[in-house]
Biopython code that builds the backbone (N, CA, C, O; Angstrom):
import numpy as np
from Bio.PDB.StructureBuilder import StructureBuilder

atoms = [
    (1, "MET", "N", (99.306, 78.440, 51.021)),
    (1, "MET", "CA", (98.924, 77.160, 51.614)),
    (1, "MET", "C", (99.073, 77.250, 53.130)),
    (1, "MET", "O", (99.961, 77.934, 53.639)),
    (2, "GLN", "N", (98.222, 76.575, 53.817)),
    (2, "GLN", "CA", (98.206, 76.605, 55.270)),
    (2, "GLN", "C", (99.407, 75.870, 55.870)),
    (2, "GLN", "O", (100.015, 75.013, 55.227)),
    (3, "LYS", "N", (99.729, 76.219, 57.096)),
    (3, "LYS", "CA", (100.823, 75.542, 57.793)),
    (3, "LYS", "C", (100.435, 74.133, 58.231)),
    (3, "LYS", "O", (101.306, 73.298, 58.473)),
    (4, "ASN", "N", (99.142, 73.865, 58.336)),
    (4, "ASN", "CA", (98.707, 72.562, 58.830)),
    (4, "ASN", "C", (98.531, 71.535, 57.717)),
    (4, "ASN", "O", (97.829, 70.540, 57.897)),
    (5, "VAL", "N", (99.157, 71.767, 56.578)),
    (5, "VAL", "CA", (99.171, 70.769, 55.503)),
    (5, "VAL", "C", (100.234, 69.737, 55.866)),
    (5, "VAL", "O", (101.332, 70.076, 56.307)),
    (6, "GLN", "N", (99.877, 68.473, 55.670)),
    (6, "GLN", "CA", (100.811, 67.389, 55.990)),
    (6, "GLN", "C", (101.072, 66.565, 54.744)),
    (6, "GLN", "O", (100.221, 66.465, 53.860)),
    (7, "PHE", "N", (102.256, 65.975, 54.681)),
    (7, "PHE", "CA", (102.620, 65.133, 53.553)),
    (7, "PHE", "C", (102.831, 63.707, 54.022)),
    (7, "PHE", "O", (103.336, 63.462, 55.118)),
    (8, "VAL", "N", (102.436, 62.779, 53.178)),
    (8, "VAL", "CA", (102.705, 61.368, 53.402)),
    (8, "VAL", "C", (103.911, 61.038, 52.542)),
    (8, "VAL", "O", (103.955, 61.387, 51.362)),
    (9, "THR", "N", (104.881, 60.370, 53.127)),
    (9, "THR", "CA", (106.090, 60.029, 52.377)),
    (9, "THR", "C", (106.282, 58.518, 52.345)),
    (9, "THR", "O", (105.790, 57.784, 53.203)),
    (10, "ASP", "N", (107.004, 58.087, 51.338)),
    (10, "ASP", "CA", (107.321, 56.663, 51.250)),
    (10, "ASP", "C", (108.584, 56.383, 52.069)),
    (10, "ASP", "O", (109.121, 57.282, 52.715)),
    (11, "ALA", "N", (109.051, 55.140, 52.036)),
    (11, "ALA", "CA", (110.211, 54.738, 52.831)),
    (11, "ALA", "C", (111.472, 55.506, 52.450)),
    (11, "ALA", "O", (112.400, 55.607, 53.253)),
    (12, "GLU", "N", (111.517, 56.049, 51.234)),
    (12, "GLU", "CA", (112.695, 56.797, 50.782)),
    (12, "GLU", "C", (112.555, 58.293, 51.040)),
    (12, "GLU", "O", (113.457, 59.065, 50.715)),
    (13, "GLY", "N", (111.425, 58.709, 51.623)),
    (13, "GLY", "CA", (111.225, 60.112, 51.938)),
    (13, "GLY", "C", (110.599, 60.930, 50.823)),
    (13, "GLY", "O", (110.510, 62.153, 50.931)),
    (14, "HIS", "N", (110.162, 60.274, 49.752)),
    (14, "HIS", "CA", (109.502, 60.983, 48.660)),
    (14, "HIS", "C", (108.034, 61.246, 49.014)),
    (14, "HIS", "O", (107.344, 60.351, 49.503)),
    (15, "LYS", "N", (107.568, 62.448, 48.773)),
    (15, "LYS", "CA", (106.182, 62.788, 49.041)),
    (15, "LYS", "C", (105.276, 62.006, 48.088)),
    (15, "LYS", "O", (105.482, 62.011, 46.875)),
    (16, "THR", "N", (104.274, 61.337, 48.655)),
    (16, "THR", "CA", (103.365, 60.525, 47.844)),
    (16, "THR", "C", (101.909, 60.976, 47.957)),
    (16, "THR", "O", (101.080, 60.607, 47.125)),
    (17, "ALA", "N", (101.599, 61.764, 48.974)),
    (17, "ALA", "CA", (100.227, 62.232, 49.171)),
    (17, "ALA", "C", (100.261, 63.464, 50.065)),
    (17, "ALA", "O", (101.278, 63.791, 50.676)),
    (18, "VAL", "N", (99.121, 64.131, 50.118)),
    (18, "VAL", "CA", (99.005, 65.320, 50.949)),
    (18, "VAL", "C", (97.724, 65.248, 51.768)),
    (18, "VAL", "O", (96.697, 64.756, 51.300)),
    (19, "ILE", "N", (97.801, 65.738, 52.975)),
    (19, "ILE", "CA", (96.635, 65.820, 53.849)),
    (19, "ILE", "C", (96.441, 67.300, 54.142)),
    (19, "ILE", "O", (97.358, 67.975, 54.611)),
    (20, "LEU", "N", (95.241, 67.800, 53.862)),
    (20, "LEU", "CA", (94.975, 69.203, 54.123)),
    (20, "LEU", "C", (93.606, 69.358, 54.763)),
    (20, "LEU", "O", (92.761, 68.468, 54.659)),
    (21, "PRO", "N", (93.387, 70.485, 55.423)),
    (21, "PRO", "CA", (92.093, 70.709, 56.072)),
    (21, "PRO", "C", (90.955, 70.665, 55.052)),
    (21, "PRO", "O", (91.123, 71.074, 53.903)),
    (22, "ILE", "N", (89.810, 70.168, 55.480)),
    (22, "ILE", "CA", (88.672, 69.992, 54.579)),
    (22, "ILE", "C", (88.250, 71.308, 53.953)),
    (22, "ILE", "O", (87.872, 71.333, 52.781)),
    (23, "GLU", "N", (88.305, 72.403, 54.702)),
    (23, "GLU", "CA", (87.915, 73.700, 54.150)),
    (23, "GLU", "C", (88.830, 74.100, 52.983)),
    (23, "GLU", "O", (88.365, 74.608, 51.963)),
    (24, "GLU", "N", (90.102, 73.870, 53.146)),
    (24, "GLU", "CA", (91.035, 74.188, 52.067)),
    (24, "GLU", "C", (90.790, 73.280, 50.857)),
    (24, "GLU", "O", (90.861, 73.730, 49.714)),
    (25, "TYR", "N", (90.504, 72.015, 51.113)),
    (25, "TYR", "CA", (90.187, 71.072, 50.035)),
    (25, "TYR", "C", (88.941, 71.527, 49.280)),
    (25, "TYR", "O", (88.923, 71.527, 48.049)),
    (26, "GLU", "N", (87.894, 71.915, 50.020)),
    (26, "GLU", "CA", (86.656, 72.355, 49.380)),
    (26, "GLU", "C", (86.875, 73.618, 48.558)),
    (26, "GLU", "O", (86.331, 73.743, 47.461)),
    (27, "ASP", "N", (87.671, 74.561, 49.079)),
    (27, "ASP", "CA", (87.996, 75.775, 48.325)),
    (27, "ASP", "C", (88.722, 75.420, 47.028)),
    (27, "ASP", "O", (88.438, 75.984, 45.971)),
    (28, "MET", "N", (89.655, 74.488, 47.121)),
    (28, "MET", "CA", (90.406, 74.068, 45.947)),
    (28, "MET", "C", (89.486, 73.419, 44.905)),
    (28, "MET", "O", (89.631, 73.661, 43.707)),
    (29, "MET", "N", (88.550, 72.602, 45.365)),
    (29, "MET", "CA", (87.619, 71.952, 44.446)),
    (29, "MET", "C", (86.709, 72.982, 43.789)),
    (29, "MET", "O", (86.402, 72.857, 42.603)),
    (30, "ASP", "N", (86.267, 74.003, 44.537)),
    (30, "ASP", "CA", (85.460, 75.078, 43.966)),
    (30, "ASP", "C", (86.238, 75.815, 42.876)),
    (30, "ASP", "O", (85.704, 76.108, 41.806)),
    (31, "ASP", "N", (87.511, 76.111, 43.165)),
    (31, "ASP", "CA", (88.352, 76.795, 42.173)),
    (31, "ASP", "C", (88.496, 75.959, 40.907)),
    (31, "ASP", "O", (88.433, 76.489, 39.797)),
    (32, "LEU", "N", (88.687, 74.667, 41.072)),
    (32, "LEU", "CA", (88.807, 73.780, 39.910)),
    (32, "LEU", "C", (87.513, 73.753, 39.104)),
    (32, "LEU", "O", (87.547, 73.783, 37.874)),
    (33, "ALA", "N", (86.383, 73.696, 39.784)),
    (33, "ALA", "CA", (85.093, 73.667, 39.089)),
    (33, "ALA", "C", (84.862, 74.966, 38.319)),
    (33, "ALA", "O", (84.358, 74.942, 37.196)),
    (34, "MET", "N", (85.227, 76.096, 38.917)),
    (34, "MET", "CA", (85.055, 77.382, 38.231)),
    (34, "MET", "C", (85.972, 77.453, 37.001)),
    (34, "MET", "O", (85.572, 77.958, 35.952)),
    (35, "GLY", "N", (87.175, 76.955, 37.133)),
    (35, "GLY", "CA", (88.088, 76.933, 35.993)),
    (35, "GLY", "C", (87.563, 76.047, 34.873)),
    (35, "GLY", "O", (87.664, 76.397, 33.697)),
    (36, "ARG", "N", (87.004, 74.903, 35.238)),
    (36, "ARG", "CA", (86.434, 73.987, 34.243)),
    (36, "ARG", "C", (85.270, 74.655, 33.527)),
    (36, "ARG", "O", (85.157, 74.561, 32.305)),
    (37, "ALA", "N", (84.404, 75.326, 34.277)),
    (37, "ALA", "CA", (83.255, 76.009, 33.673)),
    (37, "ALA", "C", (83.717, 77.099, 32.722)),
    (37, "ALA", "O", (83.130, 77.288, 31.657)),
    (38, "ALA", "N", (84.763, 77.815, 33.101)),
    (38, "ALA", "CA", (85.285, 78.874, 32.233)),
    (38, "ALA", "C", (85.845, 78.286, 30.936)),
    (38, "ALA", "O", (85.622, 78.834, 29.857)),
    (39, "ARG", "N", (86.565, 77.181, 31.043)),
    (39, "ARG", "CA", (87.116, 76.550, 29.831)),
    (39, "ARG", "C", (86.007, 76.023, 28.925)),
    (39, "ARG", "O", (86.087, 76.150, 27.703)),
    (40, "GLU", "N", (84.980, 75.435, 29.520)),
    (40, "GLU", "CA", (83.893, 74.860, 28.725)),
    (40, "GLU", "C", (83.045, 75.938, 28.054)),
    (40, "GLU", "O", (82.445, 75.688, 27.008)),
    (41, "SER", "N", (82.987, 77.124, 28.637)),
    (41, "SER", "CA", (82.175, 78.191, 28.043)),
    (41, "SER", "C", (82.936, 78.976, 26.996)),
    (41, "SER", "O", (82.346, 79.809, 26.308)),
    (42, "LYS", "N", (84.215, 78.737, 26.856)),
    (42, "LYS", "CA", (85.041, 79.498, 25.922)),
    (42, "LYS", "C", (84.530, 79.468, 24.484)),
    (42, "LYS", "O", (84.527, 80.517, 23.838)),
    (43, "PRO", "N", (84.103, 78.341, 23.951)),
    (43, "PRO", "CA", (83.662, 78.325, 22.555)),
    (43, "PRO", "C", (82.289, 78.963, 22.317)),
    (43, "PRO", "O", (81.868, 79.105, 21.168)),
    (44, "GLU", "N", (81.593, 79.344, 23.379)),
    (44, "GLU", "CA", (80.285, 79.959, 23.188)),
    (44, "GLU", "C", (80.449, 81.324, 22.526)),
    (44, "GLU", "O", (81.428, 82.027, 22.773)),
    (45, "PRO", "N", (79.494, 81.689, 21.691)),
    (45, "PRO", "CA", (79.606, 82.989, 21.010)),
    (45, "PRO", "C", (79.592, 84.142, 21.997)),
    (45, "PRO", "O", (78.924, 84.089, 23.030)),
    (46, "ARG", "N", (80.334, 85.177, 21.666)),
    (46, "ARG", "CA", (80.426, 86.362, 22.515)),
    (46, "ARG", "C", (79.687, 87.513, 21.862)),
    (46, "ARG", "O", (79.623, 87.610, 20.637)),
    (47, "ARG", "N", (79.119, 88.402, 22.706)),
    (47, "ARG", "CA", (78.462, 89.601, 22.208)),
    (47, "ARG", "C", (78.957, 90.784, 23.022)),
    (47, "ARG", "O", (79.269, 90.638, 24.204)),
    (48, "PRO", "N", (79.032, 91.935, 22.408)),
    (48, "PRO", "CA", (79.431, 93.119, 23.163)),
    (48, "PRO", "C", (78.423, 93.414, 24.282)),
    (48, "PRO", "O", (77.217, 93.237, 24.108)),
    (49, "LEU", "N", (78.933, 93.863, 25.422)),
    (49, "LEU", "CA", (78.084, 94.172, 26.556)),
    (49, "LEU", "C", (77.015, 95.197, 26.186)),
    (49, "LEU", "O", (75.870, 95.090, 26.625)),
    (50, "GLU", "N", (77.387, 96.178, 25.385)),
    (50, "GLU", "CA", (76.428, 97.213, 24.990)),
    (50, "GLU", "C", (75.212, 96.609, 24.296)),
    (50, "GLU", "O", (74.086, 97.054, 24.516)),
    (51, "ASP", "N", (75.435, 95.593, 23.455)),
    (51, "ASP", "CA", (74.325, 94.927, 22.760)),
    (51, "ASP", "C", (73.405, 94.208, 23.743)),
    (51, "ASP", "O", (72.182, 94.253, 23.613)),
    (52, "VAL", "N", (74.002, 93.557, 24.713)),
    (52, "VAL", "CA", (73.210, 92.831, 25.708)),
    (52, "VAL", "C", (72.381, 93.816, 26.525)),
    (52, "VAL", "O", (71.198, 93.580, 26.770)),
    (53, "VAL", "N", (73.002, 94.926, 26.950)),
    (53, "VAL", "CA", (72.282, 95.928, 27.736)),
    (53, "VAL", "C", (71.126, 96.511, 26.929)),
    (53, "VAL", "O", (70.026, 96.669, 27.458)),
    (54, "LYS", "N", (71.357, 96.833, 25.657)),
    (54, "LYS", "CA", (70.281, 97.360, 24.803)),
    (54, "LYS", "C", (69.131, 96.365, 24.701)),
    (54, "LYS", "O", (67.962, 96.740, 24.784)),
    (55, "GLU", "N", (69.474, 95.108, 24.523)),
    (55, "GLU", "CA", (68.454, 94.069, 24.409)),
    (55, "GLU", "C", (67.646, 93.936, 25.700)),
    (55, "GLU", "O", (66.424, 93.796, 25.652)),
    (56, "LEU", "N", (68.321, 93.979, 26.854)),
    (56, "LEU", "CA", (67.627, 93.881, 28.135)),
    (56, "LEU", "C", (66.736, 95.097, 28.367)),
    (56, "LEU", "O", (65.621, 94.962, 28.872)),
    (57, "ARG", "N", (67.218, 96.282, 28.002)),
    (57, "ARG", "CA", (66.412, 97.493, 28.162)),
    (57, "ARG", "C", (65.170, 97.424, 27.286)),
    (57, "ARG", "O", (64.076, 97.778, 27.728)),
    (58, "ALA", "N", (65.331, 96.972, 26.049)),
    (58, "ALA", "CA", (64.199, 96.867, 25.120)),
    (58, "ALA", "C", (63.142, 95.891, 25.644)),
    (58, "ALA", "O", (61.946, 96.067, 25.414)),
    (59, "ALA", "N", (63.607, 94.865, 26.347)),
    (59, "ALA", "CA", (62.668, 93.865, 26.892)),
    (59, "ALA", "C", (62.137, 94.288, 28.260)),
    (59, "ALA", "O", (61.326, 93.580, 28.857)),
    (60, "GLY", "N", (62.600, 95.458, 28.766)),
    (60, "GLY", "CA", (62.147, 95.923, 30.073)),
    (60, "GLY", "C", (62.745, 95.167, 31.231)),
    (60, "GLY", "O", (62.204, 95.189, 32.336)),
    (61, "GLU", "N", (63.856, 94.498, 30.992)),
    (61, "GLU", "CA", (64.476, 93.684, 32.042)),
    (61, "GLU", "C", (65.658, 94.379, 32.726)),
    (61, "GLU", "O", (66.258, 93.831, 33.651)),
    (62, "ASN", "N", (65.986, 95.583, 32.266)),
    (62, "ASN", "CA", (67.120, 96.291, 32.828)),
    (62, "ASN", "C", (66.823, 97.782, 32.796)),
    (62, "ASN", "O", (66.400, 98.313, 31.770)),
    (63, "ASP", "N", (67.041, 98.446, 33.901)),
    (63, "ASP", "CA", (66.785, 99.887, 33.951)),
    (63, "ASP", "C", (68.066, 100.696, 34.126)),
    (63, "ASP", "O", (68.014, 101.866, 34.504)),
    (64, "VAL", "N", (69.189, 100.093, 33.861)),
    (64, "VAL", "CA", (70.481, 100.783, 34.000)),
    (64, "VAL", "C", (70.836, 101.492, 32.727)),
    (64, "VAL", "O", (71.886, 102.129, 32.647)),
]
sb = StructureBuilder()
sb.init_structure("model")
sb.init_model(0)
sb.init_chain("A")
sb.init_seg("    ")
for serial, (resi, resn, name, xyz) in enumerate(atoms, 1):
    if name == "N":
        sb.init_residue(resn, " ", resi, " ")
    sb.init_atom(name, np.array(xyz, "f"), 0.0, 1.0, " ", f" {name:<3s}", serial, name[0])
structure = sb.get_structure()
């Protein structure tokens, strides 16, 4: 975390909010979105990479 992160505290000194640079906030939101996408794709069926490569080669879509 950056040094320029600031905290908002209540009258008793308890942290109640955080202020951070917009770039760091945007990076954090991107990370959260990627994590959400990974969790949502988990139940999708999986196939071995070799099968996918064979299928792409057969369709002429991959030359590796």
